[in-house]
C-alpha positions, 0 to 999 in steps of 0.5 A: 507697897505703892500701887501702880502710878496713874496713867496721865497724858503729857499736859504741855504737849496737849496744851501745845496741840490745842494751841495748834488747833486754834492756829490752824483755824485762824490760818485757814481763815487767813488763807481766804481773807489775806491775798498776800503771797509768800514765795508763790503761796498764800502767806497763811498756808505755811502756818496752817500746814505746820500747825496741823502737822505739829499738832498731830505730832504733839498728840502722838508724843503725849499718847506715847508718854501717857503710861510711861513708868521707867524714865517717866521724869526724863520723858516728861522733861523731853516732851516739855522741851519739845512743846516749848521749842515747837511753840517758839518755832511756830511763833516765828513762823507766824511772825514771818507770815504776819510780816509777809516774809519767808520764814525758811532760808531767809537771810535777806535782812539781819532780822530775817537771818536771826529768825532763820538761825533761831529756827534752825537751832530749834529744829536741832533741839526738837530732834534731840528731845524727840530722840530722848522720848523715843528712847524712853518709850523703847525701854518701857516694860509690859504692854502690847508688844506689837504696838511697842514695836510699831512705836519704836520703828515709827520713831526711828523713821520719823527721826530719819524723816526729820533729817531730810530737812537738813538737805533743804538748808544747803545752797542750790547751785545758783546760790553757790555760784552767786556766793562764790562771786561775792554777791549778797544772797537773800535766800540760802537753801530751797525746798525744790530741786532743779527749779526755783521755789514758788513755781507751779505746785500741788494744791494745799501741799505746795509741792512742786509739779515741775521739779523735785521737792524734798518736803515730800520725803520729809512729810512722809517720814515725820508721820511714820510715828502715826502710820505704824502705830495706827497699823498696829491698832488696826491689826489688833482690831482685826484680831478681835473681830469675829465675822458672823457671816462666814460659817463653820471652821472658816469663821474668824480664820483671818482674825485668828491669824492676825491675832498671833503676835508673831504674825502681827509683828512681822506685818508691822516690820514689813510695813516699816521696811516699805515705809523706810524704802518709800522715804529713801525713794522719795528723797532720791526722786527729789534729789534728781529734780523729778516731780512727785507726780511725774516719775521716770522709768528708774523711779517706777522700777525702784517703786516696783521692787520696793512693792514686791519686797514688802509683799514678800516680807508680808507673805513671810510674816503670814506664813510664820505663824506663832502661838502667842496671841495679841493681848485682848487688853486696851492697846497701850504702849505699856501696861496700866 
């Protein structure tokens, strides 16, 4: 009988993440030494943001795949497809940055149009390969059930966040009108809603401060894959903590509650409910042409309802105490 297979991180994804770390440093230098602007932002800002975001995403996928038993080969190939497609995507973004040209929505020249078309196809490949990784992770046996639940929900929300990007590829009303008139339109699609891209924006993120911006929901959604597993890890850490400053029977009471799988899973699900609601809320806000930092009454009301709903869900989770404690073993998606 063969023994358990060794736990290995997905190397292609790690190599890609390391390359993104180098690119992030190079882009950071470029922001300060290259004074060119592309659509109102430093030409190296987009490569920097994408390098950080994609690098973190790759590390997370490598971590989730590191102990896969069932479907290991499928998971490896899906992760490799993600790494290769993301590498080409980032190369095209850097290429356009070096040229001082917009990488997204750019149809100004045949070359720019080809680059943008290839990037769009690569996004579909990335999404599909990520979905395969999500399925492989979801069907693993053993391991921490709370962390597995967080990973599944995080994957679902992350894939939903990626889909928000397709809303950006649709022509704006002005672009549609120009196309109807038979005019040549160099840019088809936009990050902003209600205002032109390249206007007043928040520092670093570049999100519009005068109109809606679909990148907010897109960014928040993608990183659900880090947020929810991180919450599960924090709950596991809190469950293991035994505060010595609280005397008598109160000692470790909170950790005892959080140490129950039913409670922890309920809290993760409540967080996922709130996270999904936040993605929907941010998308709705952006589509109405409303800046993130200037919400109207309807947005605030919806946010308040969402907050109350999440608090109620968390309260129900805390009241529904079970008897099965969280495993004290090292938190892994599947058992080593």
